C-alpha positions in Angstrom: 133.1 71.2 43.9 132.3 68.2 46.3 132.9 64.8 46.1 132.9 61.3 48.2 135.5 58.5 47.3 137.0 55.4 49.3 140.8 55.1 49.6 142.4 53.4 46.8 139.9 54.7 44.0 140.1 56.6 41.0 138.3 59.8 41.3 136.9 61.8 38.2 136.3 65.4 38.8 134.5 66.8 36.2 134.8 70.8 35.5 132.3 72.4 33.1 133.6 75.5 31.6 132.2 78.0 28.9 134.0 80.2 26.5 132.4 83.6 26.5 134.9 85.1 24.7 134.6 85.9 20.6 138.0 84.2 20.4 139.3 80.5 20.8 140.8 80.1 24.5 143.7 77.9 25.4 143.5 76.7 29.0 145.6 75.2 31.5 144.2 73.0 34.5 146.1 72.3 37.3 144.7 70.1 40.4 147.1 71.0 43.4 146.6 69.2 46.8 149.0 68.2 49.4 147.2 64.8 50.2 146.6 63.8 46.6 148.8 63.3 43.3 148.6 66.7 41.3 147.3 66.8 37.6 147.5 68.9 34.8 145.7 69.8 31.6 147.9 71.9 29.3 146.7 73.7 26.4 143.1 72.6 25.9 141.6 74.5 23.2 137.9 76.2 24.0 136.3 77.4 20.7 134.2 80.8 21.4 130.6 80.2 22.6 131.7 76.5 23.2 130.8 74.4 26.9 133.1 72.2 27.6 133.0 69.3 30.6 136.5 68.4 31.3 137.5 65.3 33.6 140.5 65.5 35.8 141.3 62.0 37.1 142.4 62.1 40.7 144.3 58.6 42.5 143.6 58.2 46.2 145.7 56.7 48.3 145.2 53.4 49.4 146.1 54.1 53.4 144.3 57.8 53.3 142.3 57.9 56.6 138.7 59.1 56.2 138.1 62.4 56.6 137.4 65.7 54.8 140.2 67.2 52.7 140.6 70.6 50.9 142.2 71.0 47.5 142.4 73.3 44.6 142.0 73.3 41.0 143.5 76.3 39.3 142.9 77.4 35.6 144.9 80.2 33.4 144.9 80.9 29.9 146.9 82.4 27.4 146.2 85.8 28.0 147.2 85.6 32.1 143.8 85.3 33.1 143.3 82.8 36.1 140.6 81.3 38.6 140.7 79.1 41.4 138.0 76.6 42.5 138.1 74.7 45.8 137.6 71.2 45.7 136.6 69.2 48.9 137.1 65.4 48.7 135.1 63.3 51.5 136.9 59.8 52.3 134.8 57.2 53.2 135.2 54.7 55.7 136.6 51.5 53.7 134.1 49.3 55.7 131.5 51.3 54.4 132.1 49.1 51.0 130.8 46.0 52.3 127.5 47.2 52.7 124.7 45.9 50.6 123.9 49.1 49.3 126.8 52.1 48.7 126.0 56.0 48.2 128.2 58.4 47.0 127.5 62.1 46.3 129.4 64.6 43.7 128.1 68.4 44.4 129.3 70.8 41.6 128.2 74.5 40.8 126.8 75.1 37.2 125.5 77.7 35.4 122.5 76.8 33.2 120.4 79.3 31.1 121.9 82.2 33.0 120.9 80.7 36.2 123.7 79.7 38.9 122.6 75.9 40.3 124.0 73.7 42.7 123.8 69.9 41.5 123.8 66.9 43.3 124.7 63.5 41.6 123.8 60.6 43.7 125.2 57.2 42.8 123.4 54.2 44.1 125.3 50.8 44.2 123.9 47.3 44.5 126.4 45.3 46.2 124.4 42.4 46.4 124.1 39.1 44.1 120.2 39.5 44.1 117.8 42.3 43.4 116.9 45.1 45.6 113.0 45.5 45.1 112.6 48.7 47.7 115.1 51.0 48.9 114.3 54.5 50.9 117.1 56.8 51.0 117.5 59.9 53.2 119.4 63.0 52.6 120.0 66.1 54.8 121.3 69.4 53.8 120.8 73.2 55.5 117.5 74.5 55.6 118.5 77.8 53.4 119.5 75.4 50.8 116.6 72.7 51.1 114.4 75.3 50.6 115.6 76.4 47.1 115.2 72.7 46.0 114.9 73.0 41.9 112.7 70.3 40.0 113.3 71.9 36.8 116.9 70.4 36.8 116.4 67.3 38.3 116.6 64.0 36.7 114.1 62.7 39.8 111.8 64.3 42.1 112.0 63.1 45.9 109.2 61.6 47.2 109.0 63.8 50.0 110.6 66.7 51.6 110.7 67.5 55.4 111.7 70.9 56.0 111.6 70.2 59.7 113.9 67.6 59.7 115.7 69.4 56.6 115.4 65.8 54.8 114.9 65.0 51.2 113.3 61.2 51.0 113.8 58.8 47.7 112.2 55.6 47.3 114.1 53.4 44.4 112.3 50.5 43.1 113.8 47.5 41.5 118.1 47.6 41.7 119.3 45.0 40.0 122.5 42.7 41.5 125.6 44.9 41.1 123.7 47.7 39.5 124.7 51.7 40.0 121.9 53.7 39.5 122.4 57.7 39.1 119.8 60.5 40.5 120.8 64.3 39.8 118.6 67.3 41.2 119.4 71.0 41.8 119.2 73.7 44.1 118.5 77.4 42.8 121.4 78.5 44.5 125.5 78.8 44.3 127.0 76.6 46.4 129.6 77.7 49.0 131.5 75.9 51.6 129.2 76.9 54.3 126.5 74.4 53.0 129.1 71.6 54.1 128.7 72.1 57.5 124.8 71.5 57.3 125.1 68.3 54.8 125.1 65.0 56.7 125.9 61.4 55.4 123.0 60.2 53.3 121.1 57.1 55.3 119.5 54.1 54.0 116.0 53.7 56.2 114.7 50.7 54.3 115.8 47.8 52.2 113.6 45.3 50.7 115.2 42.6 49.1 113.6 40.2 46.2 111.3 37.9 47.8 109.3 35.2 47.3 105.8 35.0 45.8 103.6 36.5 48.2 99.9 35.5 48.9 97.4 37.0 51.4 93.9 37.1 52.2 91.5 39.7 50.6 87.8 38.7 51.3 87.2 36.8 54.6 84.3 34.5 54.1 81.0 34.5 55.9 80.0 30.8 55.8 76.9 29.1 57.9 75.8 25.4 57.4 73.3 26.7 54.8 75.3 29.0 52.5 79.0 28.9 51.8 80.9 31.9 50.5 84.3 32.8 48.7 87.7 33.4 49.7 89.7 35.5 47.9 93.3 35.8 47.7 95.5 38.3 46.4 98.8 37.2 44.7 101.8 39.6 44.4 105.2 38.7 42.6 107.9 41.1 43.8 110.4 39.8 41.5 112.0 41.3 38.7 111.2 38.2 36.4 108.0 36.3 35.3 106.9 33.7 37.7 104.4 30.4 37.5 102.5 29.5 40.4 99.9 26.7 41.8 97.5 27.7 44.5 95.3 25.0 46.1 93.3 24.6 49.4 93.1 21.3 51.0 90.3 20.6 53.4 88.1 17.9 55.4 86.1 15.6 53.4 82.8 17.3 54.6 84.0 20.3 53.3 83.8 21.4 49.5 86.3 23.8 47.9 85.9 24.5 44.1 88.0 25.1 42.4 90.5 22.3 43.6 93.5 24.0 42.0 94.2 27.5 40.2 97.3 27.7 37.6 98.8 30.9 36.4 101.5 32.9 35.3 102.2 36.4 36.9 104.7 39.2 35.5 107.1 40.8 37.5 105.7 43.2 40.3 102.2 42.1 39.3 99.1 41.7 41.7 96.4 39.2 40.8 93.3 38.3 42.6 91.8 34.3 42.6 89.1 33.3 44.7 88.1 29.7 45.9 84.4 28.8 46.7 84.0 27.0 50.1 81.1 25.4 51.8 80.1 22.8 54.3 78.7 19.6 53.3 77.8 18.6 56.6 75.6 20.5 59.2 77.3 18.4 62.0 80.5 20.1 61.1 81.5 22.9 62.9 84.9 23.9 62.2 86.9 23.3 59.2 90.8 23.1 59.1 92.4 24.0 55.8 96.1 24.1 54.1 96.8 26.7 51.7 99.6 25.7 49.5 101.4 27.9 47.2 103.7 26.2 44.5 105.8 28.5 42.9 109.5 28.6 41.3 110.7 29.2 44.8 109.5 25.7 45.8 106.4 25.0 47.9 104.8 26.8 50.9 101.7 25.8 53.1 100.1 27.6 55.7 97.3 26.8 58.1 93.9 28.6 58.8 90.6 27.0 60.0 86.9 28.4 59.0 84.1 28.1 61.9 80.4 27.7 61.1 79.6 29.9 64.4 81.1 33.1 63.8 80.4 33.3 60.3 84.0 35.0 59.5 87.6 33.4 58.7 89.8 33.2 62.2 93.2 33.0 60.6 96.2 31.5 62.3 99.6 33.5 62.0 100.8 35.0 59.7 97.5 35.8 58.3 95.6 38.6 59.8 92.6 40.6 59.1 91.4 44.0 60.4 87.8 43.0 58.9 87.2 40.3 61.7 87.0 42.6 64.4 84.2 44.4 62.7 82.5 41.3 61.5 82.5 39.8 64.7 80.6 42.6 66.3 78.1 42.9 63.8 77.3 39.2 64.0 77.0 39.4 67.9 74.6 42.5 67.4 72.3 40.6 64.9 72.3 37.1 66.6 71.3 39.1 70.0 69.2 41.7 68.5 66.1 40.6 70.9 68.4 41.1 74.0 69.5 44.6 72.8 65.6 45.6 72.3 64.8 44.2 75.7 67.4 46.0 77.2 66.6 49.3 75.5 62.8 49.0 76.7 63.9 48.4 80.1 66.1 51.4 80.2 63.3 53.7 78.6 60.6 52.2 81.2 62.9 53.3 83.9 63.8 56.8 82.7 60.0 57.4 82.1 59.5 56.2 85.6 62.0 58.3 87.4 60.8 61.4 85.4 57.2 60.8 86.6 58.7 60.7 90.0 60.5 63.8 89.7 57.6 65.8 88.3 55.4 64.4 91.1 57.4 65.9 93.9 57.9 68.8 91.9 54.0 69.5 91.9 53.6 68.6 95.4 56.4 70.9 96.0 54.2 73.9 94.4 51.2 73.1 96.0 52.6 73.1 99.6 54.0 76.4 98.7 50.6 77.9 98.0 48.8 76.4 101.3 51.8 78.1 103.4 51.0 81.5 101.6 47.4 81.4 102.5 48.1 80.0 106.0 50.5 83.4 106.4 47.9 85.4 104.8 45.4 84.4 107.6 47.7 84.8 110.1 48.2 88.6 109.1 44.5 89.2 108.9 43.9 87.9 112.6 46.8 90.1 113.6 45.2 93.3 112.3 42.1 92.4 113.8 43.2 92.1 117.2 44.8 95.5 117.1 41.6 97.1 116.0 
């Protein structure tokens, strides 16, 4: 058995026992430790085939230093049968209690359906006064234990298992203020003390507290002097309560925005899409400077952006970004300069044709010169023979 606690806390150790005899069993339990106060349970009745979870209260001294402490749980029956269960208690650093999120684990060995399991109970405490919308937790176990993870007796399945790092990763959503959420999971193996040397402290790798209403661009408009286009926005409510909103876009007098304002209600963690049609009313207008205003229960937020007619796509000022802008600008440049691209292609094609013709010509001349040399050589050989005769 393994459990984590803070100095000054009361710790409850649960011992699961089953009477496999065909007669009642009277049980005595004694928690013995050099560090913690001893605790006793005497003459507890367990009927035949009955299974019982026995809580034993342990008080942790307030001045106890952080570390790992070994204790024992001794059991005996009226028939003088006895057993001993080692109990490891990890005392955490008191400063850890001041963190926004506190994690504590308990590991027990349990027999279910004739199978001995190591069961882990993870306690997740939100110490903040506001909800936590997203929490990522990493836990580390020995590889030989991690490979025996059993989803059959787990209240939650991990979001990922990384065997190279011996890590389980959990993603927790919507943890309310002061909420204590529990996760249980199992390994298909008896728990032995050797595993403790490979168990590392749980880590919180990401925390996102409740935020205000979030609005971001989805569709980037392509606006010319003749045609307008739609600006599509995504509204996301990360909170755990319903939120009201008013969203409007203000621009220059020679630009039109329809509708002027969009009013709505959005549920907790819901996403919505809304659209405004934007167009230029003046052919002389090159750039439209706009202000996006988001009014919600959290107050008023404003962000500026501008729409140029010459580039046909929305150029945003931070914090807005768009991965489509680069691709759209390349496509627009290629369309606008199609004649130049065609002339370049034609010039390259002509140059390649001329080079190929020149190479072919000299290859032919080389072949002709070779035949002439062969004829001259044959004539010289004939003259030489005649002279000998």
